[in-house]
C-alpha positions as CSV (number, residue, x, y, z in Angstrom):
1,M,-18.2,29.1,-26.4
2,K,-19.0,28.1,-30.0
3,N,-21.0,24.9,-30.5
4,T,-18.4,22.9,-32.5
5,S,-17.7,19.2,-32.8
6,S,-15.1,19.5,-30.0
7,N,-17.9,20.3,-27.6
8,S,-19.9,17.2,-28.5
9,A,-20.6,14.4,-26.1
10,V,-18.3,12.1,-28.0
11,I,-15.3,14.2,-26.9
12,W,-16.5,15.8,-23.6
13,I,-17.7,12.6,-21.9
14,P,-14.4,10.8,-22.3
15,R,-12.5,14.0,-21.7
16,L,-14.2,14.5,-18.3
17,L,-14.0,10.9,-17.3
18,V,-10.4,10.4,-18.2
19,G,-9.3,13.8,-16.8
20,L,-11.0,13.3,-13.5
21,L,-9.9,9.7,-13.1
22,F,-6.3,10.5,-13.8
23,I,-6.4,13.4,-11.3
24,F,-8.0,11.1,-8.7
25,S,-5.7,8.2,-9.3
26,G,-2.6,10.5,-9.1
27,A,-3.8,12.3,-6.0
28,I,-4.7,9.1,-4.1
29,K,-1.2,7.7,-4.8
30,A,0.5,11.1,-4.1
31,N,-1.3,11.1,-0.7
32,D,1.1,8.2,0.1
33,P,4.1,8.3,-2.2
34,L,6.3,6.2,0.1
35,G,3.7,3.4,-0.1
36,F,3.6,3.7,-3.9
37,S,7.4,3.6,-4.0
38,Y,7.2,0.2,-2.2
39,K,4.9,-1.0,-5.0
40,L,7.4,0.2,-7.6
41,V,10.2,-1.7,-5.8
42,E,8.0,-4.9,-6.2
43,Y,7.8,-4.3,-9.9
44,F,11.6,-3.6,-10.1
45,E,12.2,-7.0,-8.5
46,V,9.8,-8.8,-10.9
47,F,11.6,-7.3,-13.9
48,H,15.1,-7.7,-12.4
49,I,15.8,-4.0,-12.5
50,T,16.6,-3.5,-8.8
51,F,19.3,-1.0,-9.6
52,L,16.3,1.5,-9.8
53,N,15.3,0.9,-6.2
54,G,17.1,4.0,-5.0
55,L,15.0,6.1,-7.4
56,A,11.7,4.5,-6.5
57,L,10.5,7.4,-4.3
58,T,11.5,10.1,-6.8
59,M,9.8,8.1,-9.6
60,A,6.7,7.6,-7.4
61,I,6.3,11.4,-6.8
62,V,7.0,12.2,-10.5
63,L,4.5,9.5,-11.8
64,C,1.8,10.7,-9.5
65,A,2.4,14.3,-10.5
66,L,2.4,13.3,-14.1
67,E,-1.0,11.6,-13.8
68,M,-2.5,14.6,-12.1
69,L,-1.0,17.0,-14.6
70,L,-2.1,15.1,-17.7
71,G,-5.6,14.8,-16.2
72,F,-5.8,18.6,-15.5
73,A,-4.3,19.5,-18.8
74,L,-7.0,17.4,-20.6
75,L,-9.8,19.1,-18.7
76,I,-8.6,22.6,-19.6
77,G,-7.6,21.5,-23.1
78,A,-4.0,22.8,-22.9
79,R,-1.5,21.3,-25.3
80,A,-4.1,18.8,-26.4
81,V,-2.0,16.8,-28.9
82,K,0.9,16.3,-26.6
83,V,-1.4,15.5,-23.7
84,A,-3.3,12.9,-25.8
85,W,0.1,11.2,-26.7
86,G,1.1,11.3,-23.0
87,L,-2.2,9.8,-21.9
88,L,-2.0,7.0,-24.5
89,L,1.6,6.1,-23.7
90,L,0.9,6.1,-19.9
91,I,-2.3,4.0,-20.1
92,I,-0.5,1.5,-22.4
93,F,2.3,1.3,-19.9
94,F,-0.1,0.8,-16.9
95,G,-2.1,-1.7,-18.9
96,F,1.0,-3.8,-19.6
97,L,2.0,-3.8,-15.9
98,T,-1.5,-4.8,-14.7
99,F,-1.8,-7.5,-17.4
100,Y,1.6,-8.9,-16.5
101,S,0.7,-8.9,-12.8
102,A,-2.6,-10.7,-13.4
103,F,-1.4,-13.2,-15.9
104,F,1.9,-14.2,-14.2
105,K,0.4,-13.6,-10.6
106,V,3.4,-11.6,-9.4
107,V,2.4,-8.2,-7.9
108,Q,-1.0,-9.0,-6.5
109,T,-2.1,-5.4,-5.8
110,C,-1.1,-2.9,-8.4
111,G,-1.5,0.2,-6.2
112,C,-3.5,2.0,-8.9
113,F,-5.6,3.8,-6.2
114,G,-3.2,3.3,-3.4
115,D,-4.6,1.7,-0.3
116,A,-7.9,3.6,-0.6
117,I,-9.4,1.3,-3.2
118,P,-7.6,-2.1,-3.3
119,L,-8.0,-3.8,-6.7
120,T,-7.0,-7.3,-7.8
121,P,-4.7,-7.4,-10.8
122,W,-7.6,-8.5,-13.2
123,Q,-9.8,-5.7,-11.9
124,S,-6.9,-3.2,-12.4
125,F,-6.4,-4.5,-16.0
126,S,-10.1,-4.3,-16.8
127,K,-10.1,-0.7,-15.5
128,D,-7.1,0.1,-17.7
129,M,-8.8,-1.4,-20.7
130,V,-11.8,0.8,-20.2
131,L,-9.6,3.8,-19.8
132,L,-7.6,2.8,-22.9
133,A,-10.8,2.8,-25.0
134,L,-11.7,6.3,-23.7
135,V,-8.2,7.6,-24.3
136,L,-8.2,6.1,-27.8
137,I,-11.3,8.2,-28.6
138,L,-9.5,11.3,-27.4
139,F,-6.3,10.4,-29.3
140,V,-8.2,10.0,-32.6
141,K,-10.0,13.3,-32.0
142,R,-7.0,15.0,-30.4
143,N,-7.0,17.9,-32.9
144,Q,-10.7,18.6,-32.0
145,I,-10.1,19.2,-28.3
146,T,-10.7,22.9,-27.7
147,P,-8.8,24.6,-25.0
148,L,-10.7,26.6,-22.3
149,F,-8.0,29.3,-22.3
150,N,-5.5,30.7,-24.8
151,A,-2.1,29.1,-25.0
152,K,-0.3,31.6,-22.8
153,V,-2.9,31.3,-20.0
154,G,-3.1,27.6,-20.4
155,D,0.7,27.2,-19.9
156,K,0.5,29.3,-16.7
157,W,-2.2,27.0,-15.4
158,L,0.0,24.0,-16.3
159,I,3.0,25.4,-14.5
160,C,0.9,26.0,-11.4
161,A,-0.6,22.5,-11.6
162,A,2.9,20.9,-12.0
163,L,4.1,22.8,-8.9
164,V,1.1,21.8,-6.8
165,S,1.2,18.1,-8.0
166,V,4.9,17.7,-7.2
167,G,4.6,19.7,-4.0
168,F,1.7,17.6,-2.7
169,G,3.8,14.4,-3.0
170,V,6.8,16.0,-1.4
171,Y,4.7,17.3,1.5
172,T,2.9,14.0,2.2
173,Y,6.3,12.2,2.1
174,N,7.7,14.5,4.7
175,F,4.7,14.9,6.9
176,S,2.6,11.7,6.5
177,P,-0.4,11.1,4.3
178,I,-3.3,13.6,4.6
179,I,-5.7,10.7,4.8
180,D,-4.5,7.5,6.3
181,F,-6.1,4.5,4.6
182,L,-4.0,1.9,6.4
183,P,-5.3,-0.3,9.3
184,Y,-2.9,1.4,11.7
185,K,-4.6,4.8,11.4
186,I,-5.3,7.1,14.3
187,G,-8.2,5.7,16.4
188,A,-7.8,2.1,15.2
189,N,-7.7,-0.6,17.8
190,L,-5.1,-3.0,16.6
191,P,-6.3,-6.2,18.5
192,D,-9.7,-5.7,17.0
193,E,-8.3,-5.2,13.5
194,M,-6.5,-8.6,13.9
195,K,-9.6,-10.5,14.9
196,I,-12.0,-12.6,12.7
197,P,-15.6,-11.8,14.0
198,P,-17.8,-14.6,15.1
199,G,-19.8,-16.1,12.3
200,A,-17.6,-14.5,9.6
201,P,-17.1,-16.8,6.5
202,L,-13.8,-18.7,6.5
203,D,-11.7,-19.7,3.6
204,E,-13.1,-22.7,1.6
205,F,-10.7,-25.2,0.1
206,E,-11.1,-28.0,-2.4
207,L,-9.0,-31.1,-2.5
208,T,-8.2,-32.7,-5.9
209,Y,-7.2,-36.3,-6.1
210,H,-5.3,-37.9,-8.9
211,L,-6.3,-41.6,-9.2
212,K,-4.9,-44.6,-11.1
213,N,-6.4,-48.0,-11.7
214,K,-3.8,-50.6,-10.8
215,K,-5.3,-53.2,-13.2
216,T,-6.1,-51.1,-16.3
217,G,-3.8,-48.1,-15.9
218,A,-6.8,-45.7,-16.3
219,T,-6.6,-42.4,-14.5
220,K,-9.1,-40.1,-13.0
221,V,-9.1,-36.6,-11.4
222,M,-11.7,-36.0,-8.8
223,N,-12.4,-33.3,-6.2
224,D,-12.9,-34.4,-2.5
225,K,-16.7,-34.3,-2.8
226,E,-16.8,-36.5,-5.9
227,Y,-14.2,-38.8,-4.3
228,L,-16.3,-39.4,-1.2
229,K,-19.7,-39.6,-3.0
230,S,-18.5,-42.1,-5.6
231,N,-17.1,-44.5,-2.9
232,I,-14.2,-45.1,-5.2
233,W,-12.0,-45.0,-2.1
234,K,-13.5,-48.3,-1.2
235,D,-12.4,-49.9,-4.5
236,A,-9.0,-51.6,-3.9
237,D,-8.2,-51.3,-7.7
238,W,-8.0,-47.5,-7.5
239,E,-5.1,-45.8,-5.7
240,V,-4.3,-42.1,-5.1
241,V,-1.2,-41.0,-6.9
242,G,0.8,-38.4,-5.2
243,D,-0.5,-35.9,-2.6
244,P,-3.9,-34.3,-3.0
245,E,-3.9,-30.7,-4.3
246,N,-5.4,-28.2,-2.0
247,R,-7.0,-25.2,-3.8
248,L,-8.7,-22.1,-2.4
249,V,-12.1,-21.9,-4.0
250,K,-13.7,-19.1,-1.9
251,K,-12.0,-16.5,0.0
252,G,-13.3,-15.9,3.5
253,Y,-13.1,-12.9,5.8
254,E,-9.7,-11.5,6.1
255,P,-8.8,-9.2,9.0
256,K,-7.3,-5.9,8.2
257,I,-4.1,-6.8,10.1
258,R,-3.0,-10.4,9.6
259,D,0.8,-10.2,9.6
260,L,1.7,-8.4,12.8
261,A,3.7,-10.5,15.3
262,I,5.9,-8.7,17.8
263,Q,8.7,-10.7,19.4
264,D,11.8,-10.2,21.5
265,A,15.3,-11.3,20.6
266,Q,14.6,-14.9,21.8
267,R,11.4,-15.0,19.5
268,N,9.0,-14.9,22.5
269,D,5.7,-13.4,21.4
270,Y,4.9,-10.1,23.0
271,T,2.1,-9.0,20.7
272,K,-0.7,-9.4,23.1
273,E,1.2,-8.0,26.1
274,L,2.3,-4.8,24.2
275,L,-1.1,-4.2,22.6
276,S,-3.2,-4.8,25.7
277,S,-1.5,-2.4,28.0
278,P,-4.0,0.0,29.6
279,F,-1.2,2.6,29.9
280,Y,0.3,4.9,27.4
281,S,3.2,3.4,25.4
282,L,5.4,5.1,22.9
283,F,6.3,2.9,19.8
284,I,9.3,4.1,17.8
285,V,9.0,2.3,14.5
286,A,12.2,2.0,12.5
287,Y,11.7,-0.9,10.0
288,D,15.3,-0.6,8.6
289,L,17.9,0.8,11.0
290,S,20.5,1.1,8.3
291,E,18.3,3.7,6.5
292,T,16.6,5.4,9.5
293,D,17.3,9.1,10.1
294,K,19.9,9.1,12.8
295,D,19.2,12.7,14.0
296,A,15.6,11.8,14.4
297,I,16.4,8.7,16.4
298,N,18.5,10.8,18.7
299,R,15.7,13.3,19.2
300,L,13.2,10.5,19.8
301,N,15.6,8.9,22.3
302,A,15.7,12.2,24.3
303,L,11.9,12.3,24.2
304,A,11.8,8.7,25.4
305,I,14.1,9.5,28.3
306,N,12.0,12.4,29.5
307,L,8.7,10.4,29.2
308,T,10.2,7.4,31.0
309,D,11.9,9.4,33.8
310,N,8.9,11.7,34.5
311,Y,5.9,9.6,33.7
312,N,7.2,6.0,33.6
313,I,6.0,5.7,30.0
314,R,7.0,2.4,28.3
315,T,9.0,3.2,25.2
316,I,9.6,0.5,22.5
317,L,11.7,0.4,19.4
318,L,10.2,-1.8,16.8
319,T,12.4,-3.0,13.9
320,S,12.8,-5.7,11.4
321,N,16.6,-5.8,11.7
322,S,18.5,-8.7,13.3
323,A,18.9,-8.7,17.1
324,A,22.7,-8.2,16.7
325,D,22.3,-5.2,14.4
326,A,19.6,-3.7,16.6
327,T,21.6,-4.1,19.8
328,A,24.7,-2.5,18.1
329,F,22.5,0.4,16.9
330,A,21.0,0.9,20.4
331,K,24.4,0.9,21.9
332,E,25.8,3.4,19.4
333,H,22.9,5.8,20.0
334,K,22.5,5.0,23.8
335,L,18.9,4.1,23.3
336,I,16.8,3.5,26.4
337,S,13.8,1.9,24.6
338,E,13.1,-1.8,24.8
339,I,13.8,-3.5,21.5
340,F,11.2,-5.7,19.9
341,Y,11.1,-7.2,16.4
342,A,8.5,-7.6,13.7
343,D,8.4,-8.2,10.0
344,G,9.2,-5.2,7.8
345,V,5.9,-5.3,5.9
346,P,3.6,-4.4,8.8
347,L,6.2,-1.9,10.2
348,K,6.1,-0.1,6.8
349,S,2.3,0.1,7.1
350,M,2.3,1.3,10.7
351,V,3.7,4.7,9.9
352,R,5.1,6.1,6.6
353,S,8.3,7.3,8.1
354,N,11.6,5.8,9.2
355,P,11.6,6.3,12.1
356,G,8.0,7.1,12.9
357,V,6.1,7.2,16.2
358,L,2.9,5.7,17.5
359,L,1.3,6.7,20.9
360,M,-0.6,3.6,22.0
361,K,-3.1,2.9,24.8
362,N,-5.3,-0.2,25.3
363,G,-4.2,-1.3,21.8
364,T,-5.5,1.8,20.2
365,V,-3.5,4.2,18.1
366,V,-4.0,7.4,20.1
367,N,-1.8,9.4,17.6
368,K,1.0,8.9,15.2
369,W,3.7,11.1,13.7
370,H,6.3,11.3,11.0
371,Y,9.6,12.1,12.6
372,H,9.4,15.6,11.1
373,S,6.2,16.4,13.0
374,V,6.7,14.7,16.4
375,P,5.4,17.2,19.1
376,K,7.6,18.5,21.8
377,Y,7.8,16.7,25.2
378,E,5.8,19.5,26.9
379,D,3.0,19.3,24.3
380,I,2.7,15.5,24.7
381,V,2.5,15.9,28.4
382,K,-0.1,18.7,28.2
383,Q,-2.3,17.0,25.6
384,Y,-2.2,13.4,26.9
385,L,-0.5,12.8,30.2
386,Q,-1.9,15.6,32.4
387,K,-5.4,14.3,31.5
388,Q,-4.8,10.9,33.2
C-alpha cells in the first residue's frame, strides 16, 4: 500500500477508533434488540411520538445493523464519502438524544452499550462528544480515506456485512441474547441479587432548610449540618418555612435486583416463598398477556401439565396484567399454572421473550429459554429431573 496522507495517523487513528466503537456499540445492542426497543419506546414517550411504538423492534434491529455496517464500512474504506456523512448524522442524532436525556433528566440510561456497560446520561453525552470530534476529523478528510479493496469487492463485503448485521439482531430476538448481561441470567441466585451486603455504603441524603426571621424578614438557606451546628434552631426569632428538602448527595450500594415483588391476586407477597423453594419450579413469564404468543402458551401449558402430573413440579405464570385479565386468559387457555403478579419492568428483564421460561431451584436460575427454544418434556426430564 502506498504511503499517502490517507494512511497517516491523523486519519487511521480516528478511523480505527470510530469503526471499532461503532461495531462494538451496534453488536452489544443487537445482542439484545428487544431490550433496546424498550429504550426506544421510552424516547418515543418523551417526545410524544408513541405512534411509533409498534415499529420500535424493527427500528432497534435496523439501527444496530446500521451502526455495525457504518463501522465496518469505515474500516475497509468502502464508499467513504457516504459513510462519513452517515457517521456524522448518526452521532449528531445520538448526541442530541443523550444531551436531552441528561439535561431534562428523562431517560436515565440511554442504552448506548445495552446492559453490558450502563452509562449515565452525562457519561453517554461525553462519549458522544468525543466520538463527534473523531468523526469530524474523518468527515473533513473524507476524500482522503483510502479503500482496502476496489469498489466492486468493497460493495460485496458491505452486502455480506449488512446481511450478518441484520441477521444477528433477528436471531437474538428469536432465540434470546447470546450473552445475558441482565441480573436474571443463568446461574444467578435471585435472593442474593436482591440483598445489600453487610457494611455496604448506604444512600446519603442532605436536608435543606429554608428559614425566615420573624422580626426582620431576613431569609436563610442551610443544610442540616449547618442548621444543627449554628444552633439557630434554638433562636425563637427564626422559623422553618415549608418542609425541608431531602436531596441525595451520595449514591450507596444498589442491588442488581431492586424492583421484584411477586404477589398473588390479593396482593399477598410470595417473593420469598417462591424464590426459596428447594425444589424445581417452572416460571412461565408473560409480562403482557395481550401480546403473548398464544401458540407458545398452549405448548408451555402442555409441558406444565406433564411436569406437574409426573414430577409434581410447581409451575407458575408470572404476569403484570390485572387479576381479572389473567384469570380470563387462564380460563380461555385452560392453564394449570398458579398465577402470580409482578411489575412489568422486572418481568421484561427476566427473559427477553413473551412468553419466556425460567427453570428455578433454591432461588437460582438453573436455565431459561425463549419460547422458540424451550426443550421437549423428555429432554427436561433427562437433563434435570432424573438427576435428583
